[in-house]
A tleap script that builds the chain and sets N, CA, C and O, in Angstrom:
source leaprc.protein.ff14SB
mol = sequence {
  NMET LYS LYS ASN LEU PHE THR ASN PRO ALA
  ALA HIE GLY LEU SER MET ALA VAL PHE GLY
  VAL LEU GLY TYR TYR SER TRP LYS PHE GLU
  GLY HIE ALA GLN GLN VAL PHE ALA LYS ARG
  ARG ASP GLU LEU LEU GLU ARG LYS GLY LYS
  ILE GLY GLY LEU ALA GLY SER CGLU
}
set mol.1.N position { -7.088 -81.502 -32.632 }
set mol.1.CA position { -7.154 -80.341 -31.581 }
set mol.1.C position { -5.488 -80.140 -30.969 }
set mol.1.O position { -5.000 -80.745 -30.014 }
set mol.2.N position { -4.880 -79.197 -31.759 }
set mol.2.CA position { -3.440 -78.822 -31.728 }
set mol.2.C position { -3.496 -78.277 -29.709 }
set mol.2.O position { -4.387 -77.829 -28.988 }
set mol.3.N position { -2.475 -78.534 -29.557 }
set mol.3.CA position { -1.768 -78.038 -28.449 }
set mol.3.C position { -1.930 -76.549 -28.426 }
set mol.3.O position { -2.195 -75.904 -29.440 }
set mol.4.N position { -1.765 -76.024 -27.243 }
set mol.4.CA position { -1.350 -74.395 -26.967 }
set mol.4.C position { -0.018 -74.267 -27.000 }
set mol.4.O position { 0.721 -75.109 -26.491 }
set mol.5.N position { 0.349 -73.354 -27.515 }
set mol.5.CA position { 1.891 -72.438 -27.630 }
set mol.5.C position { 2.594 -72.963 -26.013 }
set mol.5.O position { 3.440 -73.751 -25.590 }
set mol.6.N position { 2.032 -72.380 -25.714 }
set mol.6.CA position { 2.629 -72.882 -23.905 }
set mol.6.C position { 2.000 -73.655 -23.342 }
set mol.6.O position { 1.270 -73.360 -22.396 }
set mol.7.N position { 2.125 -74.623 -23.728 }
set mol.7.CA position { 2.217 -76.001 -22.900 }
set mol.7.C position { 3.732 -76.061 -22.804 }
set mol.7.O position { 4.264 -76.339 -21.729 }
set mol.8.N position { 4.580 -75.758 -24.112 }
set mol.8.CA position { 6.000 -76.456 -24.113 }
set mol.8.C position { 6.730 -75.522 -23.432 }
set mol.8.O position { 6.592 -74.428 -23.980 }
set mol.9.N position { 7.533 -75.468 -22.363 }
set mol.9.CA position { 8.576 -74.635 -22.145 }
set mol.9.C position { 9.026 -73.895 -22.934 }
set mol.9.O position { 8.574 -72.819 -23.325 }
set mol.10.N position { 10.321 -74.641 -23.329 }
set mol.10.CA position { 10.985 -74.060 -24.680 }
set mol.10.C position { 10.041 -73.334 -25.346 }
set mol.10.O position { 10.387 -72.167 -25.528 }
set mol.11.N position { 9.073 -73.599 -25.729 }
set mol.11.CA position { 8.404 -72.595 -26.789 }
set mol.11.C position { 7.609 -71.379 -26.072 }
set mol.11.O position { 7.112 -70.459 -26.721 }
set mol.12.N position { 7.557 -71.458 -24.930 }
set mol.12.CA position { 7.297 -70.461 -23.936 }
set mol.12.C position { 8.520 -69.007 -23.629 }
set mol.12.O position { 8.377 -67.794 -23.477 }
set mol.13.N position { 9.921 -70.133 -23.658 }
set mol.13.CA position { 10.941 -69.077 -22.766 }
set mol.13.C position { 11.340 -68.243 -24.451 }
set mol.13.O position { 11.885 -67.141 -24.520 }
set mol.14.N position { 10.909 -69.095 -25.700 }
set mol.14.CA position { 11.326 -68.338 -26.984 }
set mol.14.C position { 10.870 -67.225 -27.073 }
set mol.14.O position { 11.447 -66.197 -27.427 }
set mol.15.N position { 9.290 -67.449 -26.600 }
set mol.15.CA position { 8.200 -66.113 -27.042 }
set mol.15.C position { 8.641 -64.943 -26.089 }
set mol.15.O position { 8.562 -63.783 -26.493 }
set mol.16.N position { 9.178 -65.281 -24.624 }
set mol.16.CA position { 9.457 -64.611 -24.187 }
set mol.16.C position { 10.444 -63.636 -24.167 }
set mol.16.O position { 10.365 -62.509 -23.678 }
set mol.17.N position { 11.605 -64.281 -24.873 }
set mol.17.CA position { 12.826 -63.689 -25.779 }
set mol.17.C position { 12.825 -63.150 -26.502 }
set mol.17.O position { 13.749 -62.357 -26.680 }
set mol.18.N position { 11.614 -63.270 -27.498 }
set mol.18.CA position { 11.633 -62.322 -28.577 }
set mol.18.C position { 10.871 -61.198 -28.321 }
set mol.18.O position { 11.178 -60.092 -28.765 }
set mol.19.N position { 9.708 -61.445 -27.501 }
set mol.19.CA position { 8.654 -60.072 -27.034 }
set mol.19.C position { 10.154 -59.324 -26.227 }
set mol.19.O position { 10.479 -58.312 -26.848 }
set mol.20.N position { 10.766 -59.512 -25.435 }
set mol.20.CA position { 11.323 -59.132 -24.629 }
set mol.20.C position { 12.977 -58.301 -25.472 }
set mol.20.O position { 13.452 -57.245 -25.055 }
set mol.21.N position { 13.423 -58.910 -26.372 }
set mol.21.CA position { 14.000 -58.430 -27.043 }
set mol.21.C position { 13.355 -57.216 -28.177 }
set mol.21.O position { 14.013 -56.271 -28.613 }
set mol.22.N position { 12.108 -57.476 -28.469 }
set mol.22.CA position { 10.996 -56.078 -29.402 }
set mol.22.C position { 10.868 -54.968 -28.014 }
set mol.22.O position { 10.933 -53.747 -28.157 }
set mol.23.N position { 10.736 -55.436 -27.095 }
set mol.23.CA position { 10.334 -54.260 -26.050 }
set mol.23.C position { 11.929 -53.307 -25.798 }
set mol.23.O position { 12.071 -52.085 -25.812 }
set mol.24.N position { 13.002 -54.411 -25.573 }
set mol.24.CA position { 14.271 -53.543 -25.524 }
set mol.24.C position { 14.421 -52.578 -26.425 }
set mol.24.O position { 14.673 -51.386 -26.249 }
set mol.25.N position { 14.218 -53.287 -27.575 }
set mol.25.CA position { 14.679 -51.959 -28.872 }
set mol.25.C position { 13.439 -50.600 -29.072 }
set mol.25.O position { 13.536 -49.427 -29.432 }
set mol.26.N position { 12.510 -51.306 -28.716 }
set mol.26.CA position { 11.818 -50.220 -29.019 }
set mol.26.C position { 11.703 -48.923 -27.540 }
set mol.26.O position { 11.568 -47.703 -27.637 }
set mol.27.N position { 11.778 -49.479 -26.718 }
set mol.27.CA position { 12.323 -48.707 -25.271 }
set mol.27.C position { 13.537 -47.807 -26.216 }
set mol.27.O position { 13.098 -46.789 -26.752 }
set mol.28.N position { 14.989 -48.120 -26.439 }
set mol.28.CA position { 15.283 -48.088 -27.073 }
set mol.28.C position { 15.719 -46.816 -27.607 }
set mol.28.O position { 16.484 -45.928 -27.230 }
set mol.29.N position { 14.697 -47.105 -28.989 }
set mol.29.CA position { 14.550 -46.644 -30.353 }
set mol.29.C position { 13.826 -45.244 -29.509 }
set mol.29.O position { 14.220 -44.119 -29.816 }
set mol.30.N position { 12.892 -45.401 -28.578 }
set mol.30.CA position { 11.779 -43.952 -28.093 }
set mol.30.C position { 12.722 -43.093 -27.555 }
set mol.30.O position { 12.580 -41.872 -27.495 }
set mol.31.N position { 13.479 -43.582 -27.248 }
set mol.31.CA position { 14.701 -42.513 -26.184 }
set mol.31.C position { 15.888 -41.625 -27.206 }
set mol.31.O position { 16.277 -40.461 -27.119 }
set mol.32.N position { 16.270 -42.796 -28.242 }
set mol.32.CA position { 16.836 -41.747 -28.967 }
set mol.32.C position { 16.059 -40.957 -29.781 }
set mol.32.O position { 16.582 -39.941 -30.240 }
set mol.33.N position { 14.626 -41.281 -30.125 }
set mol.33.CA position { 13.561 -40.708 -31.187 }
set mol.33.C position { 13.816 -39.869 -30.302 }
set mol.33.O position { 14.985 -39.482 -30.290 }
set mol.34.N position { 13.130 -39.440 -29.543 }
set mol.34.CA position { 13.203 -37.836 -28.436 }
set mol.34.C position { 14.551 -37.071 -28.774 }
set mol.34.O position { 14.429 -35.907 -29.155 }
set mol.35.N position { 15.988 -37.679 -28.660 }
set mol.35.CA position { 16.738 -37.076 -28.467 }
set mol.35.C position { 16.983 -36.209 -29.813 }
set mol.35.O position { 17.062 -34.982 -29.751 }
set mol.36.N position { 17.090 -36.864 -30.940 }
set mol.36.CA position { 16.786 -36.475 -32.034 }
set mol.36.C position { 15.380 -35.548 -32.140 }
set mol.36.O position { 15.594 -34.510 -32.766 }
set mol.37.N position { 14.374 -35.649 -31.798 }
set mol.37.CA position { 14.006 -34.755 -32.046 }
set mol.37.C position { 13.775 -32.977 -31.592 }
set mol.37.O position { 13.439 -31.870 -32.013 }
set mol.38.N position { 14.208 -33.678 -30.519 }
set mol.38.CA position { 14.651 -32.335 -29.394 }
set mol.38.C position { 15.619 -31.347 -30.055 }
set mol.38.O position { 15.382 -30.142 -29.968 }
set mol.39.N position { 16.658 -31.778 -30.686 }
set mol.39.CA position { 17.685 -31.388 -31.245 }
set mol.39.C position { 17.379 -30.758 -32.473 }
set mol.39.O position { 17.822 -29.643 -32.749 }
set mol.40.N position { 16.594 -31.457 -33.282 }
set mol.40.CA position { 15.834 -30.745 -34.469 }
set mol.40.C position { 15.146 -29.618 -34.378 }
set mol.40.O position { 15.133 -28.638 -35.122 }
set mol.41.N position { 14.303 -29.953 -32.934 }
set mol.41.CA position { 13.246 -28.850 -32.602 }
set mol.41.C position { 14.104 -27.305 -32.556 }
set mol.41.O position { 13.946 -26.301 -33.250 }
set mol.42.N position { 15.253 -27.648 -31.210 }
set mol.42.CA position { 16.396 -26.741 -31.172 }
set mol.42.C position { 16.635 -25.822 -32.516 }
set mol.42.O position { 16.231 -24.672 -32.686 }
set mol.43.N position { 17.385 -26.618 -33.409 }
set mol.43.CA position { 17.659 -26.152 -34.915 }
set mol.43.C position { 16.905 -25.521 -35.381 }
set mol.43.O position { 17.316 -24.487 -35.908 }
set mol.44.N position { 15.289 -25.852 -35.426 }
set mol.44.CA position { 14.683 -25.174 -36.296 }
set mol.44.C position { 13.838 -23.509 -35.549 }
set mol.44.O position { 13.239 -22.598 -36.121 }
set mol.45.N position { 14.192 -23.753 -33.994 }
set mol.45.CA position { 13.326 -22.300 -33.487 }
set mol.45.C position { 14.944 -21.813 -33.664 }
set mol.45.O position { 14.657 -20.993 -34.536 }
set mol.46.N position { 16.598 -21.643 -33.517 }
set mol.46.CA position { 17.251 -20.855 -34.004 }
set mol.46.C position { 17.227 -20.673 -35.177 }
set mol.46.O position { 17.514 -19.591 -35.688 }
set mol.47.N position { 16.844 -21.809 -35.882 }
set mol.47.CA position { 16.587 -20.590 -37.227 }
set mol.47.C position { 15.714 -19.910 -37.521 }
set mol.47.O position { 15.601 -19.337 -38.605 }
set mol.48.N position { 15.093 -19.871 -36.768 }
set mol.48.CA position { 13.663 -19.122 -36.887 }
set mol.48.C position { 14.181 -17.692 -36.003 }
set mol.48.O position { 13.912 -16.508 -36.204 }
set mol.49.N position { 14.741 -18.124 -35.311 }
set mol.49.CA position { 15.439 -16.525 -34.127 }
set mol.49.C position { 14.894 -16.157 -33.132 }
set mol.49.O position { 14.959 -15.019 -32.667 }
set mol.50.N position { 14.034 -17.472 -32.503 }
set mol.50.CA position { 13.687 -16.992 -31.417 }
set mol.50.C position { 14.653 -17.662 -30.621 }
set mol.50.O position { 14.962 -16.809 -29.789 }
set mol.51.N position { 15.179 -18.480 -30.433 }
set mol.51.CA position { 16.846 -18.781 -29.752 }
set mol.51.C position { 17.453 -17.835 -29.983 }
set mol.51.O position { 17.465 -16.986 -29.092 }
set mol.52.N position { 18.089 -17.597 -31.035 }
set mol.52.CA position { 18.830 -16.787 -31.532 }
set mol.52.C position { 19.195 -15.325 -31.398 }
set mol.52.O position { 20.231 -14.667 -31.295 }
set mol.53.N position { 17.294 -15.002 -31.464 }
set mol.53.CA position { 17.577 -13.359 -30.803 }
set mol.53.C position { 18.002 -13.490 -29.030 }
set mol.53.O position { 18.933 -12.868 -28.518 }
set mol.54.N position { 17.346 -14.167 -28.504 }
set mol.54.CA position { 17.885 -14.090 -27.099 }
set mol.54.C position { 19.229 -13.847 -26.701 }
set mol.54.O position { 19.783 -12.976 -26.030 }
set mol.55.N position { 19.679 -15.104 -27.450 }
set mol.55.CA position { 21.013 -15.516 -27.050 }
set mol.55.C position { 22.038 -14.170 -27.666 }
set mol.55.O position { 23.196 -14.080 -27.258 }
set mol.56.N position { 21.406 -13.040 -28.797 }
set mol.56.CA position { 22.382 -11.741 -29.267 }
set mol.56.C position { 22.257 -10.966 -28.191 }
set mol.56.O position { 23.250 -10.300 -27.894 }
set mol.57.N position { 21.161 -10.858 -27.425 }
set mol.57.CA position { 20.457 -9.865 -26.607 }
set mol.57.C position { 21.726 -9.356 -25.547 }
set mol.57.O position { 22.142 -8.242 -25.227 }
set mol.58.N position { 22.131 -10.818 -25.159 }
set mol.58.CA position { 22.630 -10.770 -23.656 }
set mol.58.C position { 23.938 -9.604 -24.057 }
set mol.58.O position { 24.695 -9.197 -23.176 }
savepdb mol mol.pdb
quit
């Protein structure tokens, strides 16, 4: 019967580091994606004239 991966402290630390890095980069990607989507949404609304029409009436 094989030993569990987490009985070895080095393997446990390595797996924690790998999942930590994956979590960090997924968190950073989510924030970046929100900014990109918000910018794209504003560009599309301006193109449709919803934001552009309000800015021109001032």
